[in-house]
N, C-alpha and C positions, 0 to 999 in steps of 0.2 A: 548486588549493587542497586542503590536507589537512583532512580532516574526521573527526569522531567521530559515530557513529550508534548508536541503539538500535533494534533490529528486534523487533517483536512477532510471534509465530508465528500464522499463520492457523489457523482452526478446521478447514479442509479443505485441507491443504497439497498434496495430489495433484490437486486440481481447479482450482487457480489457478496462475498463472505462478510460477516459482522466485524465491526471494529473491536479489536482486542484491548482489554484493560488488564494489566498484570497485577494481581493481588497477592498479598502475603499476610499470614496471621500476625496480628499485632502492628501492622503498618496501615496507617490511615491514608487513603488516596483521595485527593481533592480533584474533582472533575468540574471544570468551569467552561460553560458555553459562552462564547463571545457574542456581544450584542451585534445584531438585533435578535439573535436566537434566544428564545425564552421557552424551553420545553416544559411540558407538564410532567408531574410525577407519574412514572409508569405504573400501570395497574399491577404488574407482576411483582413490584417491590413494596406495595402498600402494607402487606401483612408481615413483612420481615422474613426471617429464616436464617439461612446459612450466612448471609451477608447483611450486616446492619448498615443502614444508611441514614443520613441526616440531610434534610433539605435546608441549605443555607440561604436560600432566596437569591434573586438576581441571577438565575441560571447557574447556580453552583450547588454541588452535592459532595458529601464526604462519605466514602464507602470503607467499611472495616469488616473483613471476613473473620468469623469466629475460629477458623482453622484453615490450614492450607488445603487447596483442592487437589485431588488426586489427578494423575495423568489423563484419565478418561472422564473426569468430572468437569462440567462447565455450568455456569449460571448465565442464562440469557435474559435480556430484557430489551424493550423497545421504547424509544422516545418519539413523541410527535413534536417536531420542532417548529413547524410552520403549517398553517392551514393550506390545504391544496397541494402539499408535497408528500413524497413517500416517507414513511416512518424511518427512523434511523436505528439500526440494530447494533447492540453491543453484546459481547460475551466476556465474562470474567473468567480468567484462567490463572493458574499458578505456574510460574517458571522458576526453575531452581536457581538461576543466576541473576535475575533482575526483578524489581518490583517498582511500580509507579508511585511516586509521592505527589505528583501534580500532573494533570493532563488537561490541556486546553483544546477545546473543540471549536473549529472555525470553518467558514466556507472558504474554499480555495479561491484565491484572487484570479481574475481573468487577465491574462497577459495580452498586451497590445499586439503581439506578433503571432497569436494563435492561428489565425487564418493562413498567414504565410508559412508557418511551421507545418500545417497540415498539407499544404501544397507540396512542400519539399518532401515530407514523409510519403505522400502518395506517389511522387515521382520515383523515390527510392524503391518503394514497394513494387511498382510496375516495371522497373528496369529488370532485365533478365539476369544480370550479374551485378546487382547494386553494391554488394559488399566489396567488390574489387576496387571501387573508387573511394572507399572510406579511409579515414586517417589511421585506423588500427585494424588492418586486415588479418585478424587473428581471433581465435576462440578465446574469450576472456572469462567466461563463466559457464558452468554446465548446470542443468536442472534435470534430474532423473526421477522417473516414477516407474511403477511396476510395468506399465503397458507402453509408455512413450518416453522419448528422450528429447529434451529441448536444450538449446544452447544459444548464447549470444555470439554471433559470428564476428561482429566488428562494430566500432563506434565512430561516429563522425561528430566533431565538436565545431560549433560556430559561435565563438565567444563563450557565453555561459549556457547556450542551448546545445543539447546533444540529440543525436538520432542513433538509436541502437537497432541493428538488423538482427533479427532472431529467426530461428527455424525450429519447428517441432516435428518430429518424425515418430511414427508408430513402430513399436518393436515387433508387433504381430502382423503377419501378412493378412491382408483383407480387413484389418481393423483401422478405423479412422484415427487420426492423431488426436491427442488430448485437447479438450476444449479449454482455451484460455479466455477468461472473462474479464480479467483486470490485471494491470501491472501497477505496482506501487513502488514509490521511491522513498528513500530515507537518507537524510544528511544530518551531520552534526553542525549546529550553528556555533558562532563564536562564543556565546555564553554557555555552551555545553548542552543546550536543549536539543533533543532529537526531533526533527521535523519530518513528519510522514505525510505523503500526499499521493493521490492517484495520478498516474502519468497518462498522457494521451496515447491511445493504442489504436493502430490501424492494422487490420488483418487482411491478408490476401485470400484468394479462393482456396478452399480446402481440397486437396487432392486425395487420392485413395489412401495414401499413407503419410503425406507431407503437407505442411502449411508454413507460410512465412508471415512474419509480423514485423512492424516497425513501432518502436516505443520512443517517444520524444518527451522531453521535459526541460525545465529551466533551472539550473543550479542557483540557489539564492546567493546573494552577495556574502562573501566571507565564510561560506559553508565549506565543509570538507567531508571526505569519506562518503562518497555517493554510493548507495547500495540499491539493489533491485530485488523485488519479490514478485513472483508470478502466481496468480490465484486462479484456481478452478472455481466452479459454482459454489461448492461447500467446503473447499479445502484451501485455506490461505497458505501460500508458500513461504519459506524462510527467506530472510534477506541475505543476499550474497554481494560482495564488493563488485561493482561494475567495472572499475578501472584498476590497472596494475600500478599506475603512478599516482603520486599524491595529489597533483594538480592537473586539471585538464589542459591539453595543449592549446596554445593561443593561435588564432588564425594568422 
């Protein structure tokens, strides 16, 4: 399936996994950086190789791989997008089911209610049984790894703003829980474009085997099918549906 996506830049791009671009042999992928972002041509791409690229000017590039990448094969490169900021890392991969034909890269807009949302999230995180007061007191999605098990316990909606209570527990006695460094959201916009952006993540104190987190985000107007991905330091997680119903409940 050919898809169009919009990727929002994380606030700490060097501390989280690189942004993925889905490549396929014979498919040209246009990557466009929104103004005022005007990244330079990355050094790693100047000499060409497995992936041919053309600089289109005005913050746009076209990438065309000579062949599909294998499951263990990745092509990484870094853009310097603005002076004085951390470089932005990308990784080119091949997925069997999807390929990008157009990817827009932009800075995440700052919501006017971010400070208030953080206060609510902190209150939920500090409450001993926060999930008991939420709108959906049920387990809605699971995340499993070899050493830890994570789950979203429940979700509270306030209009288009949501707060998801999560817990991560180690499978091995004496081993600390898996380190969560980023939560990403994905929604389908009305025009069919997939919007992906980093959520606000607040983490509680890590216990010997257990840690709680609050993830909060704002669902864009007209968007549907909200999904959540949990990322480790070098291991981006898969997207999973966050809700069981089509539309979030209204307050």
